[in-house]
C-alpha positions as CSV (number, residue, x, y, z in Angstrom):
1,M,107.6,77.9,122.5
2,K,104.5,78.9,120.6
3,K,105.1,80.2,117.1
4,I,103.0,83.1,115.7
5,K,103.0,84.8,112.4
6,I,104.0,88.4,111.9
7,S,100.4,89.1,110.8
8,E,99.2,88.0,114.2
9,L,101.3,90.5,116.2
10,P,99.5,93.6,117.6
11,L,100.0,96.9,115.8
12,Y,102.1,99.6,117.4
13,S,101.5,103.2,116.2
14,S,104.4,104.9,118.0
15,L,108.2,104.9,117.4
16,K,108.9,105.2,121.1
17,G,111.2,102.4,122.3
18,L,111.7,101.0,118.8
19,F,115.1,100.3,117.4
20,T,116.4,98.9,114.1
21,I,119.8,97.4,113.5
22,G,122.5,97.8,110.9
23,T,126.2,98.3,110.4
24,D,128.1,101.6,110.5
25,A,131.0,102.8,108.3
26,N,133.5,100.6,110.2
27,N,131.2,97.5,109.6
28,R,130.3,97.3,113.3
29,S,126.8,96.2,114.3
30,V,124.8,99.2,115.7
31,K,121.3,99.9,116.7
32,V,119.4,103.0,115.6
33,S,116.7,104.6,117.8
34,L,113.6,105.4,115.7
35,E,112.3,107.5,118.6
36,F,115.5,109.7,118.5
37,V,115.0,110.3,114.8
38,E,111.4,111.3,115.4
39,E,112.3,113.7,118.2
40,Q,115.0,115.5,116.2
41,T,112.6,116.0,113.3
42,T,109.8,117.2,115.5
43,E,112.0,119.7,117.4
44,A,113.3,121.2,114.1
45,V,109.8,121.7,112.8
46,K,108.7,123.2,116.1
47,N,111.5,125.8,116.0
48,A,110.5,126.7,112.5
49,E,106.9,127.2,113.5
50,T,107.8,129.4,116.5
51,A,110.1,131.6,114.4
52,T,107.3,132.0,111.7
53,A,104.8,133.0,114.4
54,A,107.2,135.7,115.6
55,A,107.6,137.0,112.1
56,N,103.9,137.2,111.6
57,K,103.5,139.1,114.9
58,A,106.1,141.6,114.0
59,T,104.5,142.2,110.6
60,E,101.2,142.9,112.2
61,A,102.9,145.5,114.5
62,A,104.4,147.1,111.4
63,K,101.0,147.4,109.8
64,T,99.6,149.0,113.0
65,A,102.4,151.6,113.1
66,T,101.9,152.4,109.4
67,N,98.2,153.1,110.0
68,A,99.1,155.4,112.9
69,T,101.5,157.3,110.6
70,E,98.9,157.8,108.0
71,T,96.4,159.1,110.5
72,A,98.9,161.5,112.0
73,T,99.8,162.8,108.6
74,K,96.2,163.5,107.7
75,K,95.8,165.4,111.0
76,A,98.9,167.5,110.2
77,I,97.5,168.4,106.7
78,A,94.2,169.4,108.2
79,A,95.9,171.6,110.8
80,T,98.0,173.3,108.2
81,E,94.9,174.1,106.1
82,A,93.3,175.6,109.2
83,A,96.4,177.8,109.7
84,N,96.2,179.1,106.2
85,T,92.5,179.9,106.5
86,A,93.2,181.8,109.7
87,T,95.9,183.8,108.0
88,K,93.5,184.8,105.2
89,N,90.9,185.9,107.7
90,A,93.5,188.1,109.4
91,D,94.2,189.9,106.2
92,A,90.5,190.4,105.4
93,A,89.5,191.6,108.9
94,T,92.0,193.8,110.7
95,A,89.7,194.0,113.7
96,A,89.9,190.4,114.2
97,A,93.6,190.3,113.4
98,K,94.7,189.5,117.0
99,T,92.2,186.7,117.4
100,A,93.0,185.3,114.0
101,T,96.7,185.5,114.8
102,T,96.2,183.6,118.1
103,N,94.2,181.0,116.2
104,A,96.9,180.7,113.6
105,D,99.5,180.3,116.3
106,A,97.5,177.6,118.0
107,A,96.9,175.9,114.7
108,T,100.6,176.1,113.9
109,A,101.5,174.6,117.3
110,A,99.0,171.8,116.7
111,A,100.6,171.2,113.3
112,K,104.0,171.0,114.8
113,T,102.7,168.6,117.4
114,A,101.1,166.5,114.7
115,A,104.2,166.6,112.6
116,T,106.3,165.4,115.6
117,N,103.8,162.6,116.2
118,A,104.0,161.7,112.5
119,D,107.8,161.6,112.8
120,N,107.6,159.4,115.9
121,A,105.1,157.1,114.2
122,T,107.3,156.9,111.2
123,A,110.3,156.0,113.4
124,A,108.2,153.4,115.1
125,A,107.1,151.9,111.8
126,E,110.7,151.7,110.7
127,T,111.7,150.0,113.9
128,A,108.8,147.5,113.5
129,T,109.8,146.9,109.9
130,D,113.4,146.2,111.0
131,E,112.2,143.8,113.7
132,A,109.9,142.1,111.2
133,Q,112.9,141.6,108.8
134,A,115.0,140.2,111.6
135,A,112.3,137.8,112.6
136,T,111.9,136.8,109.0
137,G,115.6,136.1,108.9
138,E,115.4,134.0,112.0
139,A,112.5,132.1,110.5
140,K,114.4,131.4,107.3
141,T,117.4,130.2,109.4
142,A,115.2,127.9,111.5
143,T,113.5,126.5,108.4
144,A,116.9,125.8,106.8
145,A,118.0,124.0,109.9
146,A,114.8,121.9,109.9
147,N,115.3,121.1,106.2
148,K,119.0,120.1,106.9
149,A,117.9,117.9,109.8
150,T,115.3,116.2,107.6
151,S,117.9,115.6,104.9
152,D,120.4,114.2,107.4
153,V,117.8,111.7,108.7
154,L,116.8,110.6,105.1
155,A,120.5,110.3,104.1
156,A,121.2,108.1,107.2
157,F,118.3,105.8,106.4
158,A,119.1,105.7,102.7
159,G,122.4,104.0,103.5
160,L,120.7,101.3,105.5
161,I,117.9,100.3,103.0
162,P,118.8,97.3,100.7
163,S,118.3,97.6,97.0
164,S,118.3,94.0,95.9
165,L,117.8,90.5,97.3
166,T,119.3,87.1,96.2
167,V,117.9,83.9,97.6
168,K,119.8,80.5,97.6
169,Y,117.9,77.3,98.6
170,N,117.2,73.7,97.7
171,E,114.1,73.4,95.5
172,R,113.7,69.7,96.4
173,L,114.1,67.9,99.7
174,T,113.7,64.3,100.8
175,L,111.1,63.3,103.4
176,G,113.0,62.2,106.6
177,N,116.2,64.1,105.7
178,I,117.8,65.2,109.1
179,Q,120.6,67.2,107.6
180,P,120.4,70.9,108.3
181,V,119.0,72.8,105.3
182,Y,118.9,76.6,105.1
183,I,117.4,79.3,102.9
184,K,120.1,81.9,102.5
185,A,119.0,85.5,101.8
186,E,121.7,87.9,100.7
187,L,120.9,91.7,100.6
188,Q,122.9,94.2,98.6
189,P,124.7,96.5,98.9
190,E,127.0,95.6,101.8
191,G,126.2,97.5,105.1
192,T,122.4,97.5,104.7
193,L,120.1,96.2,107.4
194,K,120.0,92.4,107.3
195,N,116.4,92.0,108.7
196,V,114.6,89.3,106.7
197,I,111.3,87.5,107.5
198,F,110.5,84.0,106.2
199,L,106.8,83.2,105.8
200,S,105.8,79.6,104.8
201,D,102.4,78.1,104.2
202,N,103.6,75.2,106.4
203,K,102.2,72.5,104.2
204,A,105.4,70.7,103.4
205,V,108.0,72.7,105.3
206,T,108.2,75.3,108.0
207,V,111.0,77.9,108.2
208,N,112.7,79.2,111.3
209,P,113.6,82.9,111.8
210,D,117.2,82.1,110.9
211,G,116.2,80.5,107.6
212,R,116.5,76.8,108.6
213,V,114.0,74.6,106.9
214,Q,112.1,72.0,108.9
215,I,110.4,69.2,106.8
216,V,106.7,68.6,107.8
217,A,105.2,66.4,105.2
218,K,105.4,65.3,101.5
219,G,104.2,68.0,99.2
220,R,105.0,71.5,98.1
221,S,105.3,74.7,100.2
222,V,105.4,78.3,99.0
223,I,107.7,80.6,101.0
224,H,107.9,84.4,101.0
225,V,111.3,85.9,101.7
226,I,110.7,89.5,102.8
227,P,113.3,92.2,103.7
228,T,111.6,94.3,106.5
229,C,113.4,97.5,105.4
230,H,112.4,97.2,101.7
231,T,109.4,94.9,101.1
232,A,109.2,95.8,97.4
233,I,112.2,93.5,96.7
234,A,110.7,90.5,98.5
235,K,110.8,87.2,96.6
236,T,108.6,84.1,96.6
237,I,110.1,80.6,96.3
238,A,108.7,77.0,96.3
239,V,110.2,73.9,98.0
240,T,109.0,70.4,97.2
241,V,109.3,67.4,99.6
242,E,109.4,64.0,98.0
243,E,109.6,60.4,99.1
244,P,113.2,59.1,99.5
245,T,114.6,57.0,96.6
246,M,117.9,55.3,96.1
247,R,119.8,55.8,92.8
248,L,122.7,53.9,91.4
249,V,125.4,55.4,89.3
250,N,125.5,54.7,85.6
251,T,127.2,51.2,86.0
252,R,124.2,50.3,88.3
253,S,126.6,48.3,90.4
254,Q,127.4,50.9,93.1
255,M,125.5,53.2,95.4
256,R,126.2,56.9,95.7
257,F,127.1,58.5,99.0
258,T,127.0,62.0,100.3
259,Q,130.2,63.8,101.4
260,S,129.4,63.0,105.0
261,G,129.3,59.2,104.2
262,G,125.5,58.7,104.1
263,I,123.5,57.1,101.3
264,R,122.4,59.7,98.9
265,L,118.6,59.9,98.6
266,N,116.8,61.7,95.8
């Protein structure tokens, strides 16, 4: 099996099909769909945008109705002034009284019609205003729902992100040692995602994905221990591989052994 570095993997710019792992409140291992989180957030934002567009449309309708009301009112005022002028002319010219009266009646009828139109326009403006207020309320509700969905997503992720990292390892190893040696990475607090990447320069040792150290040659290797969910707490360690030596105890008459019964090498 060919080993490749994380830096050699292709970039992926979508969350579709991606999952991350962690533990739930009952300490069971679970997987979290990043695509699901993205879809929920996108849907909430879309609903908020739709409601806002409806509110803007209703507001424009209210403005149009208000303009119509102002125009009708002006016409009513003009018609009333015409009626007053006709009445004055009737008083001044008796001969033209019938004609002036007819003109006055016509002007009064026009004024009534204009007043009725003004009343209708005012009612329409009030209706449009009510609709605009209702649409604005819906937009606020949709925005609140979107904000809550975003907060829920952030809260869910906050509980999965580790805040600190502790690394336990052997700083010195012996060339030719076949005993399993591991780098142990402990993330806190409990229940956070346990994803950790080990990156070695491979000069003296290599490190498997599970943290097991493989001796390559005598020398010194620098290893980066990186939590994938919080790279800011990553740590860098160094492991030195030395030639095996044999050491006697203080009496220099006995050899030291490991717990498994092998000769202890330093």
